[in-house]
N, CA, C and O of each residue as an XYZ file, in Angstrom:
348
protein
N     -12.396     -8.792      2.940
C     -12.416    -10.060      3.779
C     -13.576    -10.909      3.302
O     -14.669    -10.372      3.124
N     -13.403    -12.187      3.088
C     -14.281    -13.126      2.823
C     -14.648    -13.968      4.076
O     -15.610    -14.730      3.969
N     -14.023    -13.910      5.170
C     -14.387    -14.944      6.416
C     -14.627    -14.031      7.609
O     -14.137    -14.302      8.706
N     -15.340    -13.004      7.416
C     -15.679    -12.246      8.771
C     -16.561    -12.830      9.712
O     -16.444    -12.666     10.926
N     -17.498    -13.550      9.137
C     -18.476    -14.373     10.073
C     -17.728    -15.473     10.795
O     -17.792    -15.605     12.017
N     -17.080    -16.188     10.072
C     -16.285    -17.346     10.837
C     -15.142    -16.679     11.770
O     -14.757    -17.295     12.764
N     -14.641    -15.504     11.465
C     -13.563    -15.047     12.351
C     -14.238    -14.344     13.624
O     -13.741    -14.319     14.750
N     -15.607    -13.712     13.196
C     -16.177    -13.261     14.438
C     -16.611    -14.304     15.366
O     -16.616    -14.022     16.564
N     -16.986    -15.503     14.976
C     -17.325    -16.639     15.774
C     -16.120    -17.027     16.623
O     -16.136    -17.097     17.852
N     -15.040    -17.279     15.809
C     -13.823    -17.529     16.479
C     -13.403    -16.559     17.587
O     -12.959    -17.077     18.611
N     -13.483    -15.196     17.527
C     -13.197    -14.275     18.505
C     -14.097    -14.634     19.610
O     -13.631    -14.750     20.744
N     -15.412    -14.829     19.367
C     -16.557    -15.053     20.452
C     -16.168    -16.174     21.291
O     -16.309    -16.162     22.514
N     -15.599    -17.304     20.523
C     -15.424    -18.659     21.033
C     -14.184    -18.442     22.027
O     -14.112    -19.063     23.088
N     -13.280    -17.582     21.641
C     -12.038    -17.267     22.236
C     -12.375    -16.496     23.686
O     -11.901    -16.844     24.767
N     -13.161    -15.538     23.508
C     -13.487    -14.771     24.545
C     -14.384    -15.618     25.681
O     -14.223    -15.410     26.884
N     -15.258    -16.505     25.213
C     -15.893    -17.332     26.102
C     -14.979    -18.352     26.891
O     -15.287    -18.719     28.024
N     -13.850    -18.790     26.248
C     -13.003    -19.770     26.883
C     -12.023    -18.918     27.715
O     -11.448    -19.482     28.645
N     -11.794    -17.710     27.489
C     -10.880    -16.926     28.500
C     -11.771    -16.653     29.757
O     -11.218    -16.713     30.855
N     -13.141    -16.349     29.685
C     -13.906    -16.116     30.826
C     -14.143    -17.356     31.522
O     -13.952    -17.352     32.738
N     -14.528    -18.419     30.959
C     -14.869    -19.874     31.514
C     -13.739    -20.299     32.195
O     -13.874    -20.531     33.396
N     -12.527    -20.468     31.620
C     -11.296    -20.884     32.245
C     -10.752    -19.996     33.290
O     -10.062    -20.516     34.166
N     -10.953    -18.828     33.312
C     -10.352    -17.671     34.107
C      -8.992    -17.566     33.596
O      -8.042    -17.589     34.379
N      -8.838    -17.458     32.397
C      -7.291    -17.227     31.843
C      -6.933    -15.860     31.975
O      -7.785    -14.972     32.022
N      -5.630    -15.637     32.040
C      -5.178    -14.332     32.172
C      -4.110    -14.226     30.955
O      -2.912    -14.160     31.227
N      -4.539    -14.210     29.670
C      -3.706    -14.247     28.647
C      -2.602    -13.076     28.561
O      -2.729    -11.960     29.065
N      -1.609    -13.492     27.903
C      -0.490    -12.493     27.558
C      -0.387    -12.748     26.187
O      -0.920    -13.721     25.653
N       0.385    -11.778     25.503
C       0.675    -11.743     24.032
C       2.033    -11.777     23.585
O       2.766    -10.966     24.151
N       2.536    -12.474     22.754
C       3.844    -12.455     22.310
C       3.720    -11.878     21.020
O       2.744    -12.283     20.389
N       4.511    -10.962     20.402
C       4.652    -10.429     19.237
C       5.950    -10.530     18.392
O       7.017    -10.120     18.850
N       5.865    -11.006     17.316
C       7.243    -11.083     16.420
C       6.985    -10.433     15.222
O       5.993    -10.690     14.541
N       8.037     -9.392     14.850
C       7.770     -8.549     13.653
C       8.788     -9.371     12.563
O       9.947     -9.671     12.848
N       8.259     -9.620     11.509
C       8.833    -10.494     10.420
C       9.353     -9.417      9.232
O       8.572     -8.661      8.655
N      10.776     -9.470      8.966
C      11.217     -8.613      7.997
C      10.936     -9.001      6.694
O      11.904     -9.288      5.990
N       9.689     -9.082      6.163
C       9.159     -9.268      4.864
C       7.882     -8.694      4.724
O       7.219     -8.287      5.678
N       7.457     -8.649      3.305
C       6.197     -8.179      3.203
C       5.465     -9.158      2.189
O       6.056     -9.550      1.183
N       4.150     -9.548      2.481
C       3.423    -10.330      1.480
C       3.085     -9.622      0.225
O       2.990     -8.403      0.369
N       2.883    -10.063     -0.943
C       2.681     -9.292     -1.997
C       1.133     -9.086     -2.123
O       0.336     -9.734     -1.444
N       0.813     -8.258     -2.923
C      -0.661     -7.672     -3.048
C      -1.560     -8.786     -3.558
O      -2.754     -8.787     -3.258
N      -1.009     -9.761     -4.340
C      -1.921    -10.740     -4.971
C      -1.816    -12.046     -4.039
O      -2.351    -13.090     -4.413
N      -1.196    -11.983     -2.957
C      -0.679    -13.416     -2.090
C      -2.317    -13.761     -1.631
O      -3.133    -12.937     -1.220
N      -2.504    -15.061     -1.810
C      -3.865    -15.552     -1.320
C      -3.320    -16.585     -0.245
O      -2.125    -16.871     -0.158
N      -4.290    -17.105      0.546
C      -4.071    -17.948      1.663
C      -4.041    -19.401      1.110
O      -3.592    -20.268      1.859
N      -4.483    -19.755     -0.150
C      -4.468    -20.966     -0.737
C      -3.235    -21.557     -1.269
O      -3.090    -22.761     -1.483
N      -2.135    -20.419     -1.521
C      -0.885    -20.687     -2.195
C       0.182    -20.371     -1.305
O       0.021    -19.610     -0.350
N       1.346    -20.965     -1.597
C       2.676    -20.583     -0.925
C       3.053    -19.063     -1.140
O       2.773    -18.485     -2.190
N       3.660    -18.491     -0.158
C       4.180    -19.121      1.280
C       3.064    -18.997      2.300
O       3.105    -19.534      3.406
N       1.963    -18.176      1.805
C       0.934    -17.848      3.006
C       0.434    -19.192      3.369
O       0.286    -19.449      4.563
N       0.143    -20.122      2.420
C      -0.573    -21.297      3.063
C       0.212    -21.982      4.002
O      -0.372    -22.377      5.011
N       1.483    -22.221      3.879
C       2.241    -22.920      4.822
C       2.538    -21.972      6.210
O       2.778    -22.500      7.296
N       2.497    -20.754      6.049
C       2.529    -20.092      7.203
C       1.246    -20.119      8.088
O       1.354    -20.114      9.314
N       0.144    -20.145      7.527
C      -1.189    -20.353      8.169
C      -1.295    -21.814      8.840
O      -1.763    -22.024      9.959
N      -0.819    -22.713      8.030
C      -0.610    -24.268      8.568
C       0.232    -24.229      9.774
O      -0.108    -24.904     10.746
N       1.348    -23.475      9.813
C       2.303    -23.468     11.041
C       1.604    -22.603     12.079
O       1.812    -22.826     13.272
N       0.837    -21.689     11.715
C       0.061    -20.866     12.941
C      -0.912    -21.940     13.505
O      -0.939    -22.197     14.709
N      -1.605    -22.477     12.715
C      -2.726    -23.446     13.390
C      -1.997    -24.572     14.181
O      -2.519    -25.071     15.178
N      -0.731    -24.975     13.698
C       0.092    -25.919     14.527
C       0.271    -25.229     15.980
O       0.016    -25.791     17.045
N       0.685    -24.099     15.852
C       1.033    -23.376     17.320
C      -0.191    -23.244     18.033
O      -0.220    -23.560     19.223
N      -1.255    -22.796     17.425
C      -2.540    -22.641     18.078
C      -2.985    -23.892     18.910
O      -3.691    -23.794     19.914
N      -2.492    -25.121     18.389
C      -3.027    -26.268     19.086
C      -2.139    -26.585     20.155
O      -2.468    -27.574     20.811
N      -1.071    -25.980     20.504
C      -0.078    -26.176     21.612
C      -0.778    -25.882     22.880
O      -1.760    -25.141     22.856
N      -0.308    -26.459     24.110
C      -0.924    -26.258     25.314
C      -0.573    -24.810     25.848
O       0.602    -24.443     25.813
N      -1.443    -24.078     26.283
C      -1.215    -22.785     26.803
C      -1.528    -21.509     25.584
O      -1.591    -20.309     25.854
N      -1.665    -22.000     24.469
C      -1.982    -21.090     23.364
C      -3.459    -20.943     23.148
O      -4.227    -21.876     22.914
N      -3.776    -19.684     23.251
C      -5.332    -19.394     23.052
C      -5.671    -19.165     21.606
O      -6.566    -19.779     21.024
N      -4.847    -18.174     21.015
C      -5.177    -18.008     19.531
C      -3.803    -17.296     18.921
O      -2.836    -17.023     19.631
N      -3.862    -17.068     17.648
C      -2.672    -16.266     17.081
C      -3.144    -15.708     15.827
O      -4.247    -16.022     15.379
N      -2.367    -14.897     15.236
C      -2.694    -14.308     13.952
C      -1.323    -13.770     13.171
O      -0.237    -13.545     13.705
N      -1.666    -13.625     11.755
C      -0.612    -13.110     11.160
C      -0.972    -11.836     10.564
O      -1.892    -11.824      9.746
N      -0.347    -10.728     10.877
C      -0.723     -9.244     10.368
C       0.164     -9.148      9.044
O       1.379     -9.011      9.185
N      -0.312     -9.206      7.944
C       0.372     -9.273      6.497
C       1.019     -7.958      6.295
O       2.129     -7.945      5.763
N       0.438     -6.808      6.670
C       0.734     -5.345      6.356
C       0.238     -4.983      5.033
O      -0.221     -5.841      4.278
N       0.308     -3.818      4.738
C      -0.260     -3.193      3.554
C       1.086     -2.801      2.780
O       1.808     -1.848      3.073
N       1.286     -3.706      1.748
C       2.726     -3.285      1.006
C       2.813     -2.071      0.261
O       3.896     -1.712     -0.200
N       1.756     -1.399      0.101
C       1.972     -0.174     -0.601
C       2.037      1.004      0.312
O       2.000      2.152     -0.131
N       2.131      0.734      1.556
C       2.196      1.804      2.625
C       3.765      2.427      2.449
O       4.729      1.734      2.125
N       3.805      3.552      2.666
C       5.176      4.293      2.365
C       5.764      4.802      3.837
O       5.883      5.988      4.145
N       6.087      3.736      4.637
C       6.594      3.812      5.918
C       7.853      3.223      6.241
O       8.139      2.229      5.574
N       8.697      3.604      7.126
C       9.997      2.889      7.239
C       9.889      1.386      7.982
O      10.715      0.485      7.839
N       8.697      1.327      8.796
C       8.711     -0.083      9.710
C       7.695     -0.936      8.982
O       7.012     -1.771      9.576
N       7.614     -0.711      7.703
C       6.624     -1.721      7.026
C       7.131     -3.196      7.035
O       8.289     -3.481      6.726
N       6.218     -4.095      7.399
C       6.456     -5.410      7.496
C       5.384     -6.296      8.225
O       4.442     -5.816      8.857
N       5.596     -7.481      8.089
C       4.572     -8.402      8.617
C       4.790     -8.662     10.093
O       5.875     -8.426     10.624
N       3.687     -9.178     10.791
C       3.970     -9.590     12.168
C       3.082    -10.809     12.658
O       1.998    -11.034     12.121
N       3.551    -11.555     13.647
C       2.736    -12.748     14.151
C       2.590    -12.327     15.577
O       3.462    -11.778     16.250
N       1.364    -12.653     15.962
C       1.186    -12.694     17.319
C       0.417    -13.857     17.934
O      -0.615    -14.300     17.431
N       1.008    -14.355     19.117
C       0.219    -15.288     19.719
C      -0.148    -15.082     21.091
O       0.688    -14.632     21.874
N      -1.423    -15.392     21.498
C      -2.020    -15.164     22.732
C      -2.016    -16.467     23.622
O      -2.506    -16.446     24.751
């Protein structure tokens, strides 16, 4: 990971927001029937557009944060795939 410090700051900001605003967040999870390639980077399609859409969703009222879990494509498990969650 190359962005651990910014993501840590983002997590701290989200936690502070939840505490200050007295939020009682819930989570929605959607499993996506696809796998991202081993060489997929966030600067190129399709991940670039997926992250842009995630940021759009995060800007909606009532949304605290979200993330895309891309999975590990070399895992040998039957339920392999990506997921998106929104808090």
